C-alpha positions in Angstrom: 127.2 123.5 95.6 125.5 120.5 93.9 126.8 117.4 95.4 126.9 113.5 95.0 127.6 110.5 97.5 128.3 107.2 96.2 128.6 104.1 98.9 130.5 101.1 98.5 130.1 98.2 101.7 128.1 97.9 104.5 125.5 99.3 106.6 128.1 101.6 108.9 129.3 103.0 105.6 125.4 103.5 104.5 125.3 105.3 108.4 128.1 107.6 107.6 127.2 108.5 104.0 123.9 109.7 105.4 125.4 111.7 108.2 127.8 113.4 105.2 124.7 114.2 103.4 123.1 116.0 105.8 126.0 117.7 106.7 126.4 119.0 102.7 122.9 119.7 102.9 122.9 122.1 106.1 125.9 124.0 104.4 123.5 124.4 101.3 124.6 121.9 99.0 122.4 120.2 96.7 122.1 116.8 95.8 122.6 115.5 92.4 123.6 113.0 89.8 127.5 112.4 89.9 127.5 113.7 85.9 126.1 116.7 87.3 128.0 117.4 90.5 130.8 119.7 91.4 131.6 117.4 94.1 131.7 113.6 94.2 132.4 112.1 97.7 132.5 108.4 97.5 132.4 106.4 101.1 134.6 103.2 99.7 134.7 99.5 101.2 137.8 97.3 101.0 136.7 94.1 102.6 137.5 92.7 98.8 139.9 93.0 96.1 136.9 93.3 93.7 135.6 96.2 96.2 138.9 97.8 96.0 138.5 97.9 92.3 134.7 98.6 92.3 136.0 102.1 93.9 138.8 102.5 91.1 136.4 102.1 88.3 133.8 104.5 89.2 135.9 107.3 89.9 137.3 106.9 86.4 133.9 106.4 84.9 132.7 110.0 86.8 135.4 111.3 85.7 135.2 111.0 82.4 131.7 111.8 82.4 132.1 114.6 84.3 135.7 116.2 83.9 135.9 119.2 86.0 134.2 117.5 88.8 136.2 117.1 92.4 136.2 114.1 94.3 136.5 113.0 97.5 137.1 109.8 98.8 136.7 108.3 102.3 136.3 104.7 104.1 138.3 101.9 104.4 140.1 101.9 100.7 141.0 105.3 101.8 142.3 104.5 104.8 144.1 101.3 104.2 145.8 102.7 100.5 145.6 106.4 100.8 148.9 106.9 98.4 147.0 104.5 95.9 143.9 106.5 96.1 145.5 109.6 95.8 146.6 108.9 92.5 143.3 108.0 90.6 141.8 111.3 88.8 140.5 114.3 90.1 140.6 113.3 93.9 141.0 116.8 95.6 141.1 115.1 99.3 141.7 111.5 100.8 139.9 111.3 104.0 140.8 108.4 106.7 138.1 106.5 108.9 139.1 108.4 111.6 138.3 111.7 110.3 135.3 110.6 108.3 132.4 111.9 110.9 134.1 115.8 111.0 134.7 115.4 106.9 132.3 118.4 105.9 133.4 120.5 108.5 137.0 119.9 108.0 136.9 120.5 104.3 134.1 122.6 103.8 136.3 126.1 102.8 138.5 124.0 100.3 136.1 122.3 98.5 133.8 125.5 98.1 131.1 125.1 100.5 129.7 128.5 102.3 130.6 128.7 106.1 128.9 127.3 108.1 128.3 127.9 112.2 130.2 125.7 114.1 127.4 123.1 114.8 127.4 120.5 117.5 128.4 117.0 117.1 124.9 115.5 117.1 124.2 117.7 114.0 127.2 116.8 112.2 126.2 113.4 112.7 123.6 114.2 111.1 120.7 113.4 113.4 120.3 116.3 115.6 118.1 119.6 115.6 119.5 122.9 114.6 120.3 124.7 111.5 119.7 122.0 109.0 115.7 122.6 110.1 113.8 120.3 108.0 116.4 118.8 105.7 116.6 115.8 108.2 113.4 114.7 107.2 113.2 111.5 105.5 113.9 111.2 101.9 115.3 114.8 101.8 118.8 113.0 101.3 119.5 109.5 101.7 117.0 106.5 102.7 113.4 106.6 103.9 114.8 104.6 106.7 117.5 106.0 108.8 120.5 104.1 109.8 122.1 105.1 113.0 126.0 103.8 113.8 126.2 103.2 117.3 129.6 101.6 117.5 132.5 101.6 115.4 135.7 99.3 114.8 136.8 95.7 115.9 138.6 93.9 118.7 137.9 90.2 116.8 140.8 89.4 114.7 139.7 87.3 112.3 142.1 86.0 109.9 140.9 87.3 106.7 140.1 90.6 107.9 141.4 94.3 107.4 138.4 95.9 108.8 140.5 95.9 112.4 143.1 97.8 110.5 140.7 100.4 108.8 138.2 100.8 111.6 140.7 100.6 114.4 139.9 99.4 118.1 136.0 99.1 119.2 134.5 102.6 120.2 130.7 102.8 121.2 128.6 106.0 121.6 127.3 106.2 125.2 123.8 104.9 125.9 122.3 108.6 126.5 124.2 110.0 123.4 122.1 106.9 121.4 118.7 107.7 123.3 119.4 111.4 122.4 120.0 111.0 118.7 116.8 108.5 118.4 114.3 111.1 119.4 115.9 113.6 117.3 115.3 111.6 114.3 111.7 110.4 115.7 111.1 114.0 115.9 112.2 114.4 112.1 109.7 112.1 111.3 111.8 109.0 110.7 109.7 105.6 111.4 112.2 103.1 110.8 115.9 103.0 112.5 118.5 100.7 111.5 121.3 100.4 114.1 124.4 99.8 113.2 128.4 99.1 114.2 131.1 97.5 112.9 131.0 94.8 115.4 127.8 96.1 116.8 127.9 92.9 119.3 130.7 94.4 121.1 128.4 97.3 121.7 129.2 99.0 125.4 132.5 96.9 126.3 134.8 100.1 125.9 132.3 101.7 127.9 133.5 100.7 131.6 130.6 98.5 132.0 127.9 101.4 132.0 125.6 99.7 129.3 125.4 96.7 126.8 124.2 95.3 123.4 121.1 93.7 125.7 120.9 97.1 127.4 120.4 99.0 124.4 118.1 96.6 122.6 115.8 96.5 125.6 115.6 100.4 125.4 114.8 100.1 122.1 112.2 97.4 122.7 110.7 99.6 125.3 110.5 102.9 123.1 107.2 104.7 123.5 107.0 106.4 119.8 105.7 104.3 117.1 109.2 103.5 115.5 110.8 100.0 114.1 114.0 99.4 115.2 116.0 96.8 112.7 119.5 95.3 114.6 122.0 95.3 112.1 124.5 92.5 111.2 125.3 90.3 114.4 128.1 87.9 114.9 126.7 84.3 116.0 128.1 84.4 119.3 126.8 87.8 120.3 123.3 86.9 119.1 121.9 86.3 122.8 119.0 84.6 123.9 117.6 87.6 125.9 118.2 89.4 122.3 116.2 87.2 120.4 113.5 86.8 123.2 113.1 90.6 123.0 112.7 90.8 119.2 110.0 88.0 119.8 108.0 90.1 122.3 108.2 93.7 121.0 106.5 95.5 118.2 109.3 97.9 118.2 111.6 95.4 117.0 111.9 94.4 113.6 111.6 90.2 113.1 115.1 90.4 111.0 118.4 89.4 112.1 121.8 89.1 110.1 124.0 86.1 111.1 127.5 86.0 109.5 128.6 81.8 109.2 131.2 82.5 107.0 131.8 78.5 106.7 129.9 75.2 107.8 133.2 73.8 108.2 134.9 73.7 111.7 138.1 73.1 110.5 137.7 76.5 108.0 136.1 78.3 111.0 139.0 77.8 113.2 141.4 79.2 110.6 139.3 82.0 109.7 139.6 82.3 114.0 135.6 82.5 114.2 134.5 81.9 117.4 131.8 79.2 117.2 131.1 75.8 115.6 128.8 74.8 112.9 126.5 73.3 115.0 126.1 76.1 117.5 125.1 78.4 114.8 122.7 75.9 113.4 121.4 75.6 116.8 121.3 79.6 117.0 119.6 79.8 113.7 116.7 76.6 114.6 115.9 78.6 118.0 115.3 81.9 116.5 113.0 80.1 113.7 111.1 78.1 117.0 110.8 81.8 118.6 110.1 83.8 115.5 108.7 81.9 112.9 108.1 85.0 110.0 111.7 86.5 110.9 113.6 87.0 108.0 117.4 85.4 109.0 120.0 86.0 106.4 123.6 85.1 106.3 127.3 85.5 104.6 129.5 82.8 103.3 133.1 82.9 101.9 134.0 80.3 99.4 137.5 79.4 98.7 139.3 80.2 101.7 142.5 78.7 101.6 142.6 75.2 102.7 139.3 75.0 101.7 138.8 71.2 100.4 135.9 69.5 98.9 134.9 67.9 101.8 135.0 71.3 103.5 133.1 72.6 101.0 130.6 69.7 101.0 130.0 70.3 104.8 129.0 74.2 104.4 126.8 72.9 101.1 125.3 70.2 103.2 124.3 72.6 106.8 122.9 75.5 104.6 120.3 72.9 102.5 119.5 72.4 106.1 119.3 75.6 107.8 116.0 77.8 107.8 117.9 80.4 106.9 116.1 83.2 104.1 119.0 84.8 102.3 122.4 84.8 101.6 125.4 87.2 100.9 128.3 85.0 99.0 131.6 86.4 99.0 134.8 84.5 97.2 137.7 84.8 99.1 139.9 87.8 98.3 143.3 88.5 99.8 143.8 91.2 102.0 147.3 91.9 102.3 148.9 92.5 106.3 146.2 89.5 107.3 147.1 86.2 108.5 145.1 84.5 105.9 146.9 86.0 103.3 150.1 84.2 104.4 148.3 80.6 104.4 149.0 78.0 101.4 146.5 75.3 99.9 144.8 78.1 97.6 142.2 77.0 96.0 141.7 77.4 92.2 139.8 80.4 90.8 137.6 78.4 88.4 136.5 76.2 91.6 136.0 79.1 93.9 133.7 80.4 90.9 131.7 77.2 90.6 131.7 77.2 94.8 130.6 80.6 94.9 127.7 79.8 92.4 126.5 76.6 94.1 125.8 78.5 97.7 124.3 81.3 95.4 121.7 78.8 94.0 121.3 77.5 97.5 120.4 81.1 98.6 118.5 81.6 95.6 116.2 78.7 97.1 115.8 80.3 100.8 114.6 83.6 99.5 112.0 81.7 97.1 111.0 79.3 100.2 111.0 82.5 102.4 109.0 84.6 100.1 106.4 81.8 99.4 106.0 81.1 103.2 104.5 84.3 103.7 101.8 84.3 100.9 98.5 84.7 102.8 100.0 86.5 105.7 99.6 90.1 106.6 102.5 92.3 107.4 103.0 95.9 108.7 105.2 97.7 106.4 106.6 101.2 105.4 106.2 102.8 101.8 109.3 103.8 100.5 110.7 105.5 97.2 108.0 106.7 94.8 105.1 105.3 97.0 104.1 102.3 94.8 106.7 99.5 97.1 107.0 99.1 100.7 109.3 97.1 103.0 107.6 94.6 105.6 108.9 94.6 109.3 110.5 90.7 108.4 112.2 92.3 105.3 110.3 91.8 102.3 110.1 94.5 99.7 106.6 94.3 98.0 105.0 96.0 95.4 101.7 97.9 96.3 98.4 97.9 94.3 98.0 101.5 95.2 100.3 104.4 95.8 100.6 106.1 99.0 103.1 108.9 100.6 106.5 107.7 101.1 107.4 107.0 104.9 103.6 105.5 105.6 102.9 102.6 107.6 100.5 100.5 105.7 99.4 96.9 106.4 99.7 94.5 103.4 98.6 91.7 102.2 100.8 89.0 101.0 99.6 87.2 98.0 
C-alpha cells in the first residue's frame, strides 16, 4: 500500500505522525505523495478555526486530485468534531486522540494493510527495535531529527483553549520508558531528539512523585551518547532556574527554548487565566539571555482576545520591543465553542485584529533579523538535513552549506 501523512499543528502532532508512519512502514506500506497515495492520514489540529478550515480544504483538494483515495482523519479536530469530519469526502475512518497511538494496529485490516504480528508498545510508538528493522533510521520516514512525545493532555484551563477537551488530562510516560525509547532511537542512528508534550512542564506530575521535568532534563543533560536534545515548548511558569542552568551547562541540551507569552498586558493574561505576569515573563527571558547569550528563545502571542483594548495592545507591543526574544508566532484570537472565552463580550473588530497581528509579526521579523545578525562570525555545531546542502544549528538557525554533506551528519558551521 502507498500512503501519505499530512500533519497540522504542534510538535506533539509531529511526534504522533512519525510514529504512525513508522507503524505503516513496518507493515509494508510505502510513503508517497498525496495525489499518488491509496491512503492519506491527516493528523489534525483544532487550536483555531483556521486550523479546522485547513483540514477541510486539504481533504477536498486531495480527493479532487486523487478521487479513489481513502482518508483517515485523527487528531484534535477529529476528536472535537467527529461527526463534522465524517462528512468530508472519502473519509473512511475518524480516529480520536485517545486511539491515535494504536491507529494502524486497530485499522490495519480495514485499510488494506497486510497482517503483522503483535508488536510491543515501544515499536508501535515507532521508537523500538523489532520487525521494522532499519526502517527506523533517520530520514526513512519523517524528519532527520526525531520528535519524541513524553507527555500528553493538559490540566491547565486557559480560558481560550480547547486542548484540555481534545487531549484530556495530563498523562506522562514513565522515565524508564522514555529512556528506553531514547536508547532505541540513538541505536537507530538519530542524533537529534526533540522532547515534546502538550503541557511538557507538567511531566511526571501524574506519576505519584516518581519523576519530574527537572529529573527528565537532568537525565538528558547527562546522556552518554553524542546526541542533542531540544526541549519543546514550555509554559513560562514551568521553566525553572534549574532547567535553564542545565541547558547552559550541558552540550547535550540545545540552547533553544520556546516560551508562550500570549499577551504583554496583565489584565489580558488574567482574563486568559495565564498564571504569570508580563514582568515575570520579561525577567525569565532576560535571565535566560544572561545565562545563555547565544540561545534561541521564541514565543507565541495572541492578538484580539476579547476585551483587548488599544491600551492593552500597546502594553504587549511595548514589552515585545524591549524583550531579547529571537522569533514570534502570532495568532489572531479564534473562538473555540465550549471555552469560557467564547462567552466573553467586548469583541475586537476583525480588521483591527489583522492590523495588530501584522504589527506584532513585524516585531517578530525584527527579532529574527537581529538574532541572525548577532550570530555572524560565530561557529556553531549543526546537523545536516534534507539533501545535505542545509543544516540546523544547535541554537535553531537553518543555514545553507557551501559543500554538500551526507544527511544526519554533525558539522561545524562558520556563519557569515
